[in-house]
C-alpha positions in Angstrom: -115.2 -88.1 14.4 -112.2 -85.7 14.8 -110.7 -88.0 17.4 -110.8 -90.9 14.9 -109.1 -88.8 12.3 -106.4 -87.8 14.7 -106.0 -91.4 15.7 -105.7 -92.5 12.1 -103.1 -89.8 11.4 -101.2 -90.9 14.5 -101.2 -94.5 13.3 -99.4 -93.5 10.1 -96.8 -91.8 12.3 -96.3 -95.0 14.2 -96.0 -96.9 11.0 -93.4 -94.5 9.7 -91.5 -94.8 13.0 -91.7 -98.6 12.5 -90.2 -98.1 9.0 -87.2 -96.4 10.5 -86.8 -99.2 13.1 -86.9 -101.7 10.2 -84.4 -99.8 8.1 -81.9 -99.9 11.0 -81.7 -103.6 10.5 -78.7 -104.6 8.2 -80.7 -107.2 6.3 -83.6 -104.8 5.7 -81.1 -102.3 4.3 -79.7 -105.0 2.0 -83.2 -105.8 0.7 -84.0 -102.1 0.3 -80.8 -101.6 -1.7 -81.5 -104.6 -3.8 -85.0 -103.2 -4.4 -83.5 -99.9 -5.7 -81.3 -101.9 -8.0 -84.3 -103.9 -9.3 -86.2 -100.6 -9.9 -83.3 -99.2 -11.8 -83.0 -102.4 -13.9 -86.7 -102.3 -14.6 -86.5 -98.7 -15.8 -83.5 -99.5 -18.0 -85.0 -102.6 -19.5 -88.5 -100.9 -19.9 -90.5 -103.7 -18.4 -94.2 -103.9 -19.0 -96.9 -102.8 -16.5 -97.7 -106.4 -15.6 -94.0 -107.1 -15.1 -93.9 -104.1 -12.8 -96.8 -105.5 -10.9 -95.0 -108.8 -10.3 -91.7 -107.0 -9.4 -93.4 -104.6 -7.0 -95.4 -107.3 -5.3 -92.3 -109.4 -4.9 -90.4 -106.5 -3.4 -93.3 -105.7 -1.1 -93.5 -109.4 0.0 -89.8 -109.5 0.9 -89.9 -106.2 2.8 -93.1 -107.1 4.6 -91.6 -110.5 5.6 -88.5 -108.6 6.8 -90.6 -106.3 8.9 -92.5 -109.2 10.5 -89.2 -111.0 11.1 -87.8 -107.8 12.8 -91.0 -107.4 14.9 -90.8 -111.1 16.0 -87.1 -110.9 16.9 -87.7 -107.7 19.0 -90.7 -109.3 20.8 -88.8 -112.5 21.5 -85.8 -110.6 22.8 -88.2 -108.6 25.1 -90.0 -111.8 26.4 -86.9 -114.0 26.6 -83.7 -112.0 27.0 -81.7 -115.2 27.9 -80.9 -117.8 25.4 -83.7 -120.4 25.0 -84.2 -123.1 22.4 -87.8 -122.0 21.7 -86.7 -118.3 21.2 -84.0 -119.5 18.8 -86.5 -121.6 16.9 -89.0 -118.7 16.7 -86.4 -116.4 15.3 -85.1 -119.0 12.9 -88.6 -119.8 11.6 -89.2 -116.1 11.0 -85.9 -115.8 9.2 -86.9 -118.8 7.1 -90.0 -116.9 6.1 -87.9 -114.1 4.8 -85.7 -116.5 2.9 -88.7 -118.2 1.3 -90.1 -114.8 0.2 -86.6 -113.7 -1.1 -86.3 -116.9 -3.1 -89.7 -116.4 -4.6 -88.7 -112.8 -5.5 -85.6 -114.1 -7.1 -87.7 -116.4 -9.3 -89.9 -113.4 -10.3 -86.7 -111.5 -11.1 -85.3 -114.3 -13.2 -88.6 -114.6 -15.1 -88.9 -110.9 -15.7 -85.3 -109.9 -16.3 -83.7 -113.1 -17.4 -84.8 -113.2 -21.0 -84.0 -109.5 -21.5 -80.5 -109.8 -19.9 -79.8 -113.0 -21.9 -80.7 -111.2 -25.1 -78.3 -108.5 -24.2 -75.5 -111.0 -23.7 -75.4 -111.0 -19.9 
C-alpha cells in the first residue's frame, strides 16, 4: 500500500517534469500566454461560471492537444531521426489536431467575449 502511494506521488513528479518539457516548446508558450490573456479578459469582463467552464475547457483542450503533439513529435524523432514522409505526415497530423482545437477555442472565445467586447465598442 505504501509502495502504491509512493508510485502515485512519483507519477505526479513525472507529469510535472512533462509540463516543463511542454513549456520549453515555443508554440506551447504562445498558447499558455494566450491562456493568461484570456483569464485576464474573463476577470475584467466578469464572465459567468458557465462561461468560465467553457473557457477553461477550451484552454485545457488546446494545451492537452499541444502536449500530445509534443509527445508525438519527440517519439517520432526518436524512432525516425532521418527525414521520412510518414514521419512528416504523423507530425503534420498531430499539428492539425492542435490547430483544430485552437480554432474551436477561438469560437468559444468569440461566443463568450464577442458580445461583451462589441458592447464596449471594440
